[in-house]
All heavy atoms as TSV, in Angstrom:
chain	resi	resn	atom	element	x	y	z
A	1	MET	N	N	28.414	11.920	-26.087
A	1	MET	CA	C	27.057	11.765	-26.562
A	1	MET	C	C	26.341	10.623	-25.827
A	1	MET	O	O	25.160	10.723	-25.536
A	1	MET	CB	C	27.090	11.509	-28.069
A	1	MET	CG	C	25.738	11.496	-28.684
A	1	MET	SD	S	25.066	13.148	-28.666
A	1	MET	CE	C	23.975	13.093	-29.997
A	2	ARG	N	N	27.076	9.571	-25.556
A	2	ARG	CA	C	26.476	8.429	-24.871
A	2	ARG	C	C	26.053	8.796	-23.449
A	2	ARG	O	O	25.040	8.312	-22.949
A	2	ARG	CB	C	27.482	7.285	-24.856
A	2	ARG	CG	C	26.898	6.009	-24.371
A	2	ARG	CD	C	27.867	4.878	-24.522
A	2	ARG	NE	N	27.203	3.636	-24.279
A	2	ARG	CZ	C	27.771	2.470	-24.379
A	2	ARG	NH1	N	29.025	2.387	-24.762
A	2	ARG	NH2	N	27.105	1.385	-24.134
A	3	ILE	N	N	26.819	9.638	-22.804
A	3	ILE	CA	C	26.502	10.053	-21.445
A	3	ILE	C	C	25.192	10.842	-21.427
A	3	ILE	O	O	24.382	10.695	-20.508
A	3	ILE	CB	C	27.655	10.890	-20.856
A	3	ILE	CG1	C	28.890	10.009	-20.709
A	3	ILE	CG2	C	27.267	11.502	-19.529
A	3	ILE	CD1	C	30.130	10.760	-20.284
A	4	ILE	N	N	24.964	11.638	-22.443
A	4	ILE	CA	C	23.722	12.401	-22.527
A	4	ILE	C	C	22.530	11.469	-22.660
A	4	ILE	O	O	21.507	11.660	-22.004
A	4	ILE	CB	C	23.775	13.409	-23.701
A	4	ILE	CG1	C	24.842	14.472	-23.426
A	4	ILE	CG2	C	22.420	14.066	-23.911
A	4	ILE	CD1	C	25.108	15.378	-24.594
A	5	HIS	N	N	22.657	10.434	-23.461
A	5	HIS	CA	C	21.568	9.466	-23.633
A	5	HIS	C	C	21.266	8.741	-22.319
A	5	HIS	O	O	20.103	8.534	-21.972
A	5	HIS	CB	C	21.915	8.461	-24.730
A	5	HIS	CG	C	21.873	9.024	-26.106
A	5	HIS	ND1	N	20.704	9.281	-26.762
A	5	HIS	CD2	C	22.878	9.391	-26.944
A	5	HIS	CE1	C	20.959	9.776	-27.948
A	5	HIS	NE2	N	22.293	9.862	-28.090
A	6	VAL	N	N	22.298	8.361	-21.613
A	6	VAL	CA	C	22.111	7.671	-20.333
A	6	VAL	C	C	21.436	8.607	-19.326
A	6	VAL	O	O	20.534	8.207	-18.593
A	6	VAL	CB	C	23.466	7.155	-19.794
A	6	VAL	CG1	C	23.316	6.643	-18.369
A	6	VAL	CG2	C	24.024	6.090	-20.704
A	7	PHE	N	N	21.848	9.859	-19.300
A	7	PHE	CA	C	21.255	10.832	-18.394
A	7	PHE	C	C	19.776	11.048	-18.709
A	7	PHE	O	O	18.938	11.055	-17.807
A	7	PHE	CB	C	22.015	12.159	-18.474
A	7	PHE	CG	C	21.431	13.230	-17.610
A	7	PHE	CD1	C	21.558	13.171	-16.236
A	7	PHE	CD2	C	20.736	14.286	-18.172
A	7	PHE	CE1	C	21.008	14.150	-15.429
A	7	PHE	CE2	C	20.185	15.266	-17.378
A	7	PHE	CZ	C	20.322	15.198	-16.000
A	8	ILE	N	N	19.433	11.196	-19.972
A	8	ILE	CA	C	18.038	11.404	-20.372
A	8	ILE	C	C	17.199	10.171	-20.036
A	8	ILE	O	O	16.085	10.280	-19.528
A	8	ILE	CB	C	17.939	11.762	-21.860
A	8	ILE	CG1	C	18.540	13.153	-22.084
A	8	ILE	CG2	C	16.502	11.724	-22.341
A	8	ILE	CD1	C	18.669	13.532	-23.542
A	9	PHE	N	N	17.745	8.987	-20.301
A	9	PHE	CA	C	17.029	7.756	-19.991
A	9	PHE	C	C	16.757	7.638	-18.489
A	9	PHE	O	O	15.645	7.301	-18.075
A	9	PHE	CB	C	17.823	6.548	-20.475
A	9	PHE	CG	C	17.193	5.242	-20.117
A	9	PHE	CD1	C	16.075	4.799	-20.795
A	9	PHE	CD2	C	17.697	4.475	-19.074
A	9	PHE	CE1	C	15.475	3.599	-20.462
A	9	PHE	CE2	C	17.102	3.285	-18.728
A	9	PHE	CZ	C	15.992	2.847	-19.425
A	10	SER	N	N	17.765	7.940	-17.675
A	10	SER	CA	C	17.570	7.828	-16.232
A	10	SER	C	C	16.585	8.882	-15.730
A	10	SER	O	O	15.804	8.624	-14.816
A	10	SER	CB	C	18.899	7.943	-15.496
A	10	SER	OG	O	19.455	9.222	-15.693
A	11	LEU	N	N	16.591	10.049	-16.318
A	11	LEU	CA	C	15.655	11.097	-15.928
A	11	LEU	C	C	14.219	10.707	-16.269
A	11	LEU	O	O	13.311	10.854	-15.446
A	11	LEU	CB	C	16.025	12.407	-16.618
A	11	LEU	CG	C	15.224	13.639	-16.238
A	11	LEU	CD1	C	15.459	13.985	-14.778
A	11	LEU	CD2	C	15.599	14.805	-17.122
A	12	LEU	N	N	14.001	10.176	-17.455
A	12	LEU	CA	C	12.653	9.775	-17.865
A	12	LEU	C	C	12.155	8.566	-17.083
A	12	LEU	O	O	10.973	8.486	-16.749
A	12	LEU	CB	C	12.624	9.485	-19.367
A	12	LEU	CG	C	12.815	10.702	-20.272
A	12	LEU	CD1	C	12.875	10.267	-21.729
A	12	LEU	CD2	C	11.724	11.717	-20.062
A	13	SER	N	N	13.030	7.631	-16.793
A	13	SER	CA	C	12.595	6.453	-16.038
A	13	SER	C	C	12.237	6.840	-14.606
A	13	SER	O	O	11.383	6.212	-13.991
A	13	SER	CB	C	13.662	5.369	-16.067
A	13	SER	OG	O	14.835	5.821	-15.437
A	14	ASN	N	N	12.856	7.878	-14.080
A	14	ASN	CA	C	12.525	8.349	-12.734
A	14	ASN	C	C	11.098	8.895	-12.694
A	14	ASN	O	O	10.367	8.668	-11.730
A	14	ASN	CB	C	13.519	9.422	-12.293
A	14	ASN	CG	C	13.340	9.796	-10.843
A	14	ASN	OD1	O	12.832	9.017	-10.056
A	14	ASN	ND2	N	13.750	10.995	-10.492
A	15	PHE	N	N	10.675	9.598	-13.728
A	15	PHE	CA	C	9.315	10.127	-13.771
A	15	PHE	C	C	8.279	9.014	-13.861
A	15	PHE	O	O	7.216	9.094	-13.258
A	15	PHE	CB	C	9.142	11.090	-14.946
A	15	PHE	CG	C	9.849	12.396	-14.765
A	15	PHE	CD1	C	10.693	12.882	-15.738
A	15	PHE	CD2	C	9.678	13.140	-13.615
A	15	PHE	CE1	C	11.343	14.085	-15.581
A	15	PHE	CE2	C	10.324	14.349	-13.435
A	15	PHE	CZ	C	11.174	14.818	-14.427
A	16	THR	N	N	8.559	7.967	-14.605
A	16	THR	CA	C	7.598	6.870	-14.715
A	16	THR	C	C	7.511	6.082	-13.417
A	16	THR	O	O	6.450	5.584	-13.069
A	16	THR	CB	C	7.959	5.921	-15.873
A	16	THR	OG1	O	9.265	5.396	-15.658
A	16	THR	CG2	C	7.907	6.645	-17.202
A	17	MET	N	N	8.607	5.972	-12.683
A	17	MET	CA	C	8.585	5.268	-11.410
A	17	MET	C	C	7.790	6.046	-10.374
A	17	MET	O	O	7.119	5.475	-9.531
A	17	MET	CB	C	10.014	5.046	-10.903
A	17	MET	CG	C	10.821	4.095	-11.738
A	17	MET	SD	S	10.367	2.402	-11.488
A	17	MET	CE	C	10.940	2.160	-9.838
A	18	ALA	N	N	7.832	7.357	-10.409
A	18	ALA	CA	C	7.148	8.180	-9.423
A	18	ALA	C	C	5.634	8.033	-9.526
A	18	ALA	O	O	4.927	8.158	-8.538
A	18	ALA	CB	C	7.550	9.640	-9.601
A	19	GLN	N	N	5.115	7.732	-10.695
A	19	GLN	CA	C	3.677	7.580	-10.865
A	19	GLN	C	C	3.163	6.357	-10.122
A	19	GLN	O	O	2.053	6.368	-9.608
A	19	GLN	CB	C	3.333	7.474	-12.348
A	19	GLN	CG	C	3.598	8.753	-13.111
A	19	GLN	CD	C	3.388	8.591	-14.601
A	19	GLN	OE1	O	3.105	7.488	-15.064
A	19	GLN	NE2	N	3.541	9.671	-15.327
A	20	ASN	N	N	3.933	5.302	-10.038
A	20	ASN	CA	C	3.503	4.098	-9.330
A	20	ASN	C	C	3.458	4.313	-7.823
A	20	ASN	O	O	2.648	3.715	-7.136
A	20	ASN	CB	C	4.431	2.936	-9.657
A	20	ASN	CG	C	4.301	2.506	-11.099
A	20	ASN	OD1	O	3.283	2.754	-11.737
A	20	ASN	ND2	N	5.332	1.878	-11.612
A	21	PHE	N	N	4.318	5.137	-7.304
A	21	PHE	CA	C	4.378	5.348	-5.865
A	21	PHE	C	C	3.138	6.052	-5.337
A	21	PHE	O	O	2.738	5.826	-4.199
A	21	PHE	CB	C	5.628	6.136	-5.485
A	21	PHE	CG	C	6.915	5.385	-5.712
A	21	PHE	CD1	C	7.989	5.989	-6.329
A	21	PHE	CD2	C	7.040	4.075	-5.313
A	21	PHE	CE1	C	9.160	5.300	-6.539
A	21	PHE	CE2	C	8.210	3.367	-5.515
A	21	PHE	CZ	C	9.280	3.991	-6.130
A	22	VAL	N	N	2.512	6.889	-6.137
A	22	VAL	CA	C	1.322	7.601	-5.687
A	22	VAL	C	C	0.186	6.623	-5.419
A	22	VAL	O	O	-0.480	6.692	-4.385
A	22	VAL	CB	C	0.909	8.666	-6.723
A	22	VAL	CG1	C	-0.422	9.283	-6.353
A	22	VAL	CG2	C	1.975	9.734	-6.849
A	23	SER	N	N	-0.036	5.681	-6.326
A	23	SER	CA	C	-1.118	4.718	-6.129
A	23	SER	C	C	-0.805	3.765	-4.973
A	23	SER	O	O	-1.699	3.402	-4.207
A	23	SER	CB	C	-1.370	3.928	-7.408
A	23	SER	OG	O	-0.238	3.152	-7.748
A	24	GLU	N	N	0.464	3.369	-4.850
A	24	GLU	CA	C	0.843	2.496	-3.741
A	24	GLU	C	C	0.692	3.206	-2.406
A	24	GLU	O	O	0.269	2.609	-1.423
A	24	GLU	CB	C	2.279	2.013	-3.924
A	24	GLU	CG	C	2.456	1.049	-5.066
A	24	GLU	CD	C	3.898	0.676	-5.306
A	24	GLU	OE1	O	4.787	1.184	-4.584
A	24	GLU	OE2	O	4.141	-0.111	-6.223
A	25	LYS	N	N	1.028	4.483	-2.369
A	25	LYS	CA	C	0.887	5.255	-1.137
A	25	LYS	C	C	-0.581	5.361	-0.735
A	25	LYS	O	O	-0.914	5.262	0.448
A	25	LYS	CB	C	1.485	6.642	-1.333
A	25	LYS	CG	C	1.547	7.451	-0.074
A	25	LYS	CD	C	2.260	8.774	-0.297
A	25	LYS	CE	C	2.302	9.579	0.971
A	25	LYS	NZ	N	2.988	10.862	0.777
A	26	ALA	N	N	-1.472	5.506	-1.714
A	26	ALA	CA	C	-2.907	5.575	-1.424
A	26	ALA	C	C	-3.414	4.242	-0.869
A	26	ALA	O	O	-4.217	4.216	0.066
A	26	ALA	CB	C	-3.679	5.961	-2.675
A	27	GLU	N	N	-2.940	3.135	-1.429
A	27	GLU	CA	C	-3.351	1.821	-0.947
A	27	GLU	C	C	-2.860	1.578	0.481
A	27	GLU	O	O	-3.597	1.040	1.314
A	27	GLU	CB	C	-2.807	0.733	-1.865
A	27	GLU	CG	C	-3.474	0.685	-3.214
A	27	GLU	CD	C	-2.875	-0.389	-4.110
A	27	GLU	OE1	O	-2.374	-1.398	-3.572
A	27	GLU	OE2	O	-2.916	-0.202	-5.331
A	28	ILE	N	N	-1.632	1.971	0.766
A	28	ILE	CA	C	-1.086	1.806	2.114
A	28	ILE	C	C	-1.870	2.657	3.106
A	28	ILE	O	O	-2.171	2.227	4.220
A	28	ILE	CB	C	0.413	2.153	2.137
A	28	ILE	CG1	C	1.186	1.100	1.342
A	28	ILE	CG2	C	0.939	2.249	3.563
A	28	ILE	CD1	C	2.638	1.439	1.111
A	29	GLY	N	N	-2.223	3.866	2.699
A	29	GLY	CA	C	-3.026	4.734	3.559
A	29	GLY	C	C	-4.389	4.143	3.853
A	29	GLY	O	O	-4.903	4.253	4.968
A	30	LYS	N	N	-4.973	3.488	2.839
A	30	LYS	CA	C	-6.286	2.859	3.021
A	30	LYS	C	C	-6.202	1.713	4.036
A	30	LYS	O	O	-7.061	1.593	4.913
A	30	LYS	CB	C	-6.791	2.342	1.679
A	30	LYS	CG	C	-8.144	1.702	1.732
A	30	LYS	CD	C	-8.572	1.195	0.379
A	30	LYS	CE	C	-9.859	0.423	0.456
A	30	LYS	NZ	N	-10.223	-0.162	-0.843
A	31	VAL	N	N	-5.162	0.897	3.926
A	31	VAL	CA	C	-4.989	-0.210	4.867
A	31	VAL	C	C	-4.728	0.317	6.266
A	31	VAL	O	O	-5.258	-0.207	7.255
A	31	VAL	CB	C	-3.843	-1.144	4.407
A	31	VAL	CG1	C	-3.501	-2.166	5.471
A	31	VAL	CG2	C	-4.215	-1.838	3.113
A	32	GLY	N	N	-3.937	1.374	6.379
A	32	GLY	CA	C	-3.674	1.979	7.679
A	32	GLY	C	C	-4.942	2.513	8.318
A	32	GLY	O	O	-5.148	2.376	9.531
A	33	GLN	N	N	-5.799	3.120	7.509
A	33	GLN	CA	C	-7.070	3.647	8.018
A	33	GLN	C	C	-7.981	2.509	8.482
A	33	GLN	O	O	-8.618	2.604	9.531
A	33	GLN	CB	C	-7.765	4.481	6.940
A	33	GLN	CG	C	-9.012	5.179	7.412
A	33	GLN	CD	C	-8.728	6.228	8.462
A	33	GLN	OE1	O	-7.647	6.787	8.540
A	33	GLN	NE2	N	-9.709	6.488	9.294
A	34	GLN	N	N	-8.033	1.412	7.709
A	34	GLN	CA	C	-8.836	0.255	8.106
A	34	GLN	C	C	-8.309	-0.346	9.408
A	34	GLN	O	O	-9.087	-0.757	10.278
A	34	GLN	CB	C	-8.816	-0.810	7.015
A	34	GLN	CG	C	-9.605	-0.445	5.795
A	34	GLN	CD	C	-9.447	-1.488	4.700
A	34	GLN	OE1	O	-8.473	-2.225	4.665
A	34	GLN	NE2	N	-10.420	-1.537	3.806
A	35	PHE	N	N	-6.992	-0.397	9.538
A	35	PHE	CA	C	-6.369	-0.923	10.749
A	35	PHE	C	C	-6.773	-0.082	11.960
A	35	PHE	O	O	-7.194	-0.604	12.992
A	35	PHE	CB	C	-4.852	-0.929	10.576
A	35	PHE	CG	C	-4.082	-1.409	11.771
A	35	PHE	CD1	C	-3.984	-2.757	12.045
A	35	PHE	CD2	C	-3.446	-0.508	12.612
A	35	PHE	CE1	C	-3.271	-3.205	13.139
A	35	PHE	CE2	C	-2.738	-0.946	13.709
A	35	PHE	CZ	C	-2.646	-2.296	13.972
A	36	LYS	N	N	-6.671	1.232	11.820
A	36	LYS	CA	C	-6.996	2.131	12.925
A	36	LYS	C	C	-8.471	2.033	13.304
A	36	LYS	O	O	-8.810	1.952	14.484
A	36	LYS	CB	C	-6.672	3.567	12.528
A	36	LYS	CG	C	-6.840	4.530	13.687
A	36	LYS	CD	C	-6.678	6.004	13.468
A	36	LYS	CE	C	-6.039	6.591	12.348
A	36	LYS	NZ	N	-5.943	8.051	12.317
A	37	GLU	N	N	-9.349	2.009	12.302
A	37	GLU	CA	C	-10.783	1.921	12.580
A	37	GLU	C	C	-11.160	0.592	13.222
A	37	GLU	O	O	-12.032	0.544	14.084
A	37	GLU	CB	C	-11.576	2.137	11.300
A	37	GLU	CG	C	-11.551	3.567	10.803
A	37	GLU	CD	C	-12.297	3.740	9.493
A	37	GLU	OE1	O	-12.889	2.763	8.989
A	37	GLU	OE2	O	-12.275	4.855	8.963
A	38	SER	N	N	-10.518	-0.500	12.792
A	38	SER	CA	C	-10.859	-1.800	13.368
A	38	SER	C	C	-10.449	-1.879	14.830
A	38	SER	O	O	-11.119	-2.533	15.631
A	38	SER	CB	C	-10.213	-2.937	12.576
A	38	SER	OG	O	-8.810	-2.918	12.717
A	39	ILE	N	N	-9.369	-1.205	15.205
A	39	ILE	CA	C	-8.964	-1.195	16.615
A	39	ILE	C	C	-9.910	-0.324	17.429
A	39	ILE	O	O	-10.334	-0.713	18.528
A	39	ILE	CB	C	-7.502	-0.720	16.747
A	39	ILE	CG1	C	-6.567	-1.785	16.178
A	39	ILE	CG2	C	-7.157	-0.419	18.202
A	39	ILE	CD1	C	-5.119	-1.402	16.155
A	40	ILE	N	N	-10.259	0.839	16.897
A	40	ILE	CA	C	-11.155	1.745	17.626
A	40	ILE	C	C	-12.527	1.114	17.834
A	40	ILE	O	O	-13.094	1.156	18.930
A	40	ILE	CB	C	-11.275	3.094	16.881
A	40	ILE	CG1	C	-9.951	3.850	16.946
A	40	ILE	CG2	C	-12.398	3.945	17.463
A	40	ILE	CD1	C	-9.890	5.074	16.064
A	41	LYS	N	N	-13.071	0.478	16.777
A	41	LYS	CA	C	-14.406	-0.135	16.851
A	41	LYS	C	C	-14.379	-1.534	17.451
A	41	LYS	O	O	-15.426	-2.140	17.638
A	41	LYS	CB	C	-15.024	-0.201	15.452
A	41	LYS	CG	C	-15.299	1.155	14.841
A	41	LYS	CD	C	-15.861	1.011	13.451
A	41	LYS	CE	C	-16.114	2.350	12.807
A	41	LYS	NZ	N	-16.621	2.205	11.432
A	42	LYS	N	N	-13.174	-2.059	17.701
A	42	LYS	CA	C	-12.982	-3.423	18.195
A	42	LYS	C	C	-13.660	-4.435	17.273
A	42	LYS	O	O	-14.332	-5.365	17.702
A	42	LYS	CB	C	-13.482	-3.564	19.629
A	42	LYS	CG	C	-12.706	-2.692	20.585
A	42	LYS	CD	C	-13.158	-2.854	22.001
A	42	LYS	CE	C	-12.308	-1.951	22.869
A	42	LYS	NZ	N	-12.732	-1.970	24.254
A	43	ASP	N	N	-13.436	-4.235	15.972
A	43	ASP	CA	C	-13.985	-5.100	14.933
A	43	ASP	C	C	-12.939	-6.154	14.577
A	43	ASP	O	O	-12.047	-5.932	13.767
A	43	ASP	CB	C	-14.341	-4.255	13.701
A	43	ASP	CG	C	-14.990	-5.057	12.597
A	43	ASP	OD1	O	-15.304	-6.240	12.822
A	43	ASP	OD2	O	-15.173	-4.489	11.507
A	44	SER	N	N	-13.053	-7.313	15.205
A	44	SER	CA	C	-12.038	-8.347	15.031
A	44	SER	C	C	-12.046	-8.944	13.625
A	44	SER	O	O	-10.996	-9.323	13.111
A	44	SER	CB	C	-12.217	-9.448	16.071
A	44	SER	OG	O	-13.482	-10.062	15.926
A	45	ALA	N	N	-13.203	-9.028	12.987
A	45	ALA	CA	C	-13.267	-9.604	11.642
A	45	ALA	C	C	-12.474	-8.752	10.645
A	45	ALA	O	O	-11.702	-9.284	9.837
A	45	ALA	CB	C	-14.711	-9.738	11.199
A	46	THR	N	N	-12.646	-7.452	10.706
A	46	THR	CA	C	-11.894	-6.562	9.817
A	46	THR	C	C	-10.419	-6.589	10.161
A	46	THR	O	O	-9.561	-6.624	9.277
A	46	THR	CB	C	-12.422	-5.117	9.919
A	46	THR	OG1	O	-13.807	-5.103	9.618
A	46	THR	CG2	C	-11.697	-4.200	8.973
A	47	PHE	N	N	-10.096	-6.594	11.448
A	47	PHE	CA	C	-8.708	-6.614	11.890
A	47	PHE	C	C	-7.987	-7.851	11.368
A	47	PHE	O	O	-6.905	-7.756	10.795
A	47	PHE	CB	C	-8.653	-6.556	13.416
A	47	PHE	CG	C	-7.259	-6.537	13.972
A	47	PHE	CD1	C	-6.539	-5.363	13.997
A	47	PHE	CD2	C	-6.679	-7.683	14.481
A	47	PHE	CE1	C	-5.254	-5.333	14.514
A	47	PHE	CE2	C	-5.407	-7.670	14.997
A	47	PHE	CZ	C	-4.686	-6.492	15.014
A	48	TYR	N	N	-8.581	-9.016	11.558
A	48	TYR	CA	C	-7.939	-10.249	11.121
A	48	TYR	C	C	-7.900	-10.369	9.603
A	48	TYR	O	O	-6.990	-10.986	9.052
A	48	TYR	CB	C	-8.624	-11.469	11.734
A	48	TYR	CG	C	-8.354	-11.604	13.208
A	48	TYR	CD1	C	-9.392	-11.628	14.116
A	48	TYR	CD2	C	-7.066	-11.697	13.693
A	48	TYR	CE1	C	-9.152	-11.742	15.472
A	48	TYR	CE2	C	-6.810	-11.809	15.052
A	48	TYR	CZ	C	-7.852	-11.837	15.929
A	48	TYR	OH	O	-7.603	-11.948	17.269
A	49	SER	N	N	-8.866	-9.773	8.902
A	49	SER	CA	C	-8.857	-9.848	7.440
A	49	SER	C	C	-7.697	-9.056	6.839
A	49	SER	O	O	-7.294	-9.315	5.708
A	49	SER	CB	C	-10.182	-9.342	6.877
A	49	SER	OG	O	-10.296	-7.942	7.052
A	50	LEU	N	N	-7.148	-8.109	7.587
A	50	LEU	CA	C	-5.995	-7.364	7.095
A	50	LEU	C	C	-4.733	-8.218	7.081
A	50	LEU	O	O	-3.810	-7.960	6.311
A	50	LEU	CB	C	-5.754	-6.124	7.968
A	50	LEU	CG	C	-6.831	-5.050	7.919
A	50	LEU	CD1	C	-6.541	-3.976	8.957
A	50	LEU	CD2	C	-6.925	-4.444	6.542
A	51	PHE	N	N	-4.686	-9.262	7.912
A	51	PHE	CA	C	-3.494	-10.081	8.036
A	51	PHE	C	C	-3.669	-11.513	7.529
A	51	PHE	O	O	-2.683	-12.228	7.388
A	51	PHE	CB	C	-3.056	-10.130	9.508
A	51	PHE	CG	C	-2.759	-8.776	10.062
A	51	PHE	CD1	C	-3.656	-8.129	10.888
A	51	PHE	CD2	C	-1.583	-8.136	9.735
A	51	PHE	CE1	C	-3.377	-6.879	11.398
A	51	PHE	CE2	C	-1.296	-6.879	10.233
A	51	PHE	CZ	C	-2.198	-6.255	11.070
A	52	HIS	N	N	-4.917	-11.913	7.271
A	52	HIS	CA	C	-5.177	-13.298	6.882
A	52	HIS	C	C	-6.209	-13.313	5.767
A	52	HIS	O	O	-7.270	-12.697	5.893
A	52	HIS	CB	C	-5.697	-14.062	8.115
A	52	HIS	CG	C	-5.814	-15.531	7.923
A	52	HIS	ND1	N	-4.760	-16.313	7.539
A	52	HIS	CD2	C	-6.861	-16.366	8.088
A	52	HIS	CE1	C	-5.163	-17.567	7.462
A	52	HIS	NE2	N	-6.436	-17.628	7.793
A	53	GLU	N	N	-5.905	-14.010	4.672
A	53	GLU	CA	C	-6.797	-13.989	3.504
A	53	GLU	C	C	-8.049	-14.837	3.682
A	53	GLU	O	O	-9.106	-14.498	3.158
A	53	GLU	CB	C	-6.036	-14.467	2.267
A	53	GLU	CG	C	-4.935	-13.523	1.845
A	53	GLU	CD	C	-4.167	-14.040	0.652
A	53	GLU	OE1	O	-4.499	-15.123	0.133
A	53	GLU	OE2	O	-3.227	-13.353	0.240
A	54	ASN	N	N	-7.967	-15.949	4.379
A	54	ASN	CA	C	-9.106	-16.830	4.567
A	54	ASN	C	C	-10.064	-16.258	5.607
A	54	ASN	O	O	-9.650	-15.512	6.494
A	54	ASN	CB	C	-8.640	-18.220	5.001
A	54	ASN	CG	C	-7.796	-18.887	3.941
A	54	ASN	OD1	O	-7.987	-18.639	2.758
A	54	ASN	ND2	N	-6.867	-19.715	4.359
A	55	PRO	N	N	-11.347	-16.606	5.550
A	55	PRO	CA	C	-12.288	-16.110	6.550
A	55	PRO	C	C	-11.931	-16.578	7.960
A	55	PRO	O	O	-11.470	-17.684	8.162
A	55	PRO	CB	C	-13.620	-16.719	6.121
A	55	PRO	CG	C	-13.418	-17.305	4.790
A	55	PRO	CD	C	-11.960	-17.447	4.545
A	56	VAL	N	N	-12.151	-15.709	8.914
A	56	VAL	CA	C	-11.857	-16.013	10.311
A	56	VAL	C	C	-13.175	-15.965	11.077
A	56	VAL	O	O	-13.881	-14.969	11.048
A	56	VAL	CB	C	-10.865	-14.995	10.902
A	56	VAL	CG1	C	-10.589	-15.291	12.353
A	56	VAL	CG2	C	-9.577	-14.985	10.095
A	57	ASN	N	N	-13.509	-17.060	11.766
A	57	ASN	CA	C	-14.774	-17.147	12.484
A	57	ASN	C	C	-14.526	-17.446	13.952
A	57	ASN	O	O	-13.640	-18.237	14.307
A	57	ASN	CB	C	-15.665	-18.238	11.906
A	57	ASN	CG	C	-16.056	-17.945	10.478
A	57	ASN	OD1	O	-16.253	-16.803	10.131
A	57	ASN	ND2	N	-16.142	-18.978	9.676
A	58	GLY	N	N	-15.313	-16.835	14.822
A	58	GLY	CA	C	-15.317	-17.200	16.226
A	58	GLY	C	C	-14.168	-16.685	17.048
A	58	GLY	O	O	-13.950	-17.179	18.145
A	59	LEU	N	N	-13.416	-15.730	16.590
A	59	LEU	CA	C	-12.315	-15.196	17.397
A	59	LEU	C	C	-12.770	-13.957	18.136
A	59	LEU	O	O	-13.533	-13.151	17.630
A	59	LEU	CB	C	-11.121	-14.863	16.497
A	59	LEU	CG	C	-10.483	-16.063	15.803
A	59	LEU	CD1	C	-9.406	-15.586	14.853
A	59	LEU	CD2	C	-9.885	-17.015	16.813
A	60	VAL	N	N	-12.291	-13.795	19.340
A	60	VAL	CA	C	-12.652	-12.650	20.163
A	60	VAL	C	C	-11.473	-11.706	20.192
A	60	VAL	O	O	-10.340	-12.103	20.416
A	60	VAL	CB	C	-13.028	-13.094	21.588
A	60	VAL	CG1	C	-13.356	-11.894	22.435
A	60	VAL	CG2	C	-14.159	-14.080	21.540
A	61	PHE	N	N	-11.758	-10.428	20.025
A	61	PHE	CA	C	-10.693	-9.406	20.008
A	61	PHE	C	C	-10.456	-8.853	21.363
A	61	PHE	O	O	-11.231	-8.572	22.152
A	61	PHE	CB	C	-11.085	-8.303	19.018
A	61	PHE	CG	C	-10.025	-7.294	18.789
A	61	PHE	CD1	C	-8.736	-7.678	18.448
A	61	PHE	CD2	C	-10.284	-5.953	18.896
A	61	PHE	CE1	C	-7.759	-6.760	18.213
A	61	PHE	CE2	C	-9.327	-5.008	18.669
A	61	PHE	CZ	C	-8.048	-5.417	18.324
């Protein structure tokens, strides 16, 4: 009986974990898209903001 409870618990916890991955995957995709666009447009401010939290001024890409 205990094995059944453990199996059910692990099955249900797997479903709840899968919901978090969808939102994280969307966020990663958004950052990847910003990265690609900043390289194509040669937008150094956007490029550096992906890697550095503080404002970056006067850098040339």
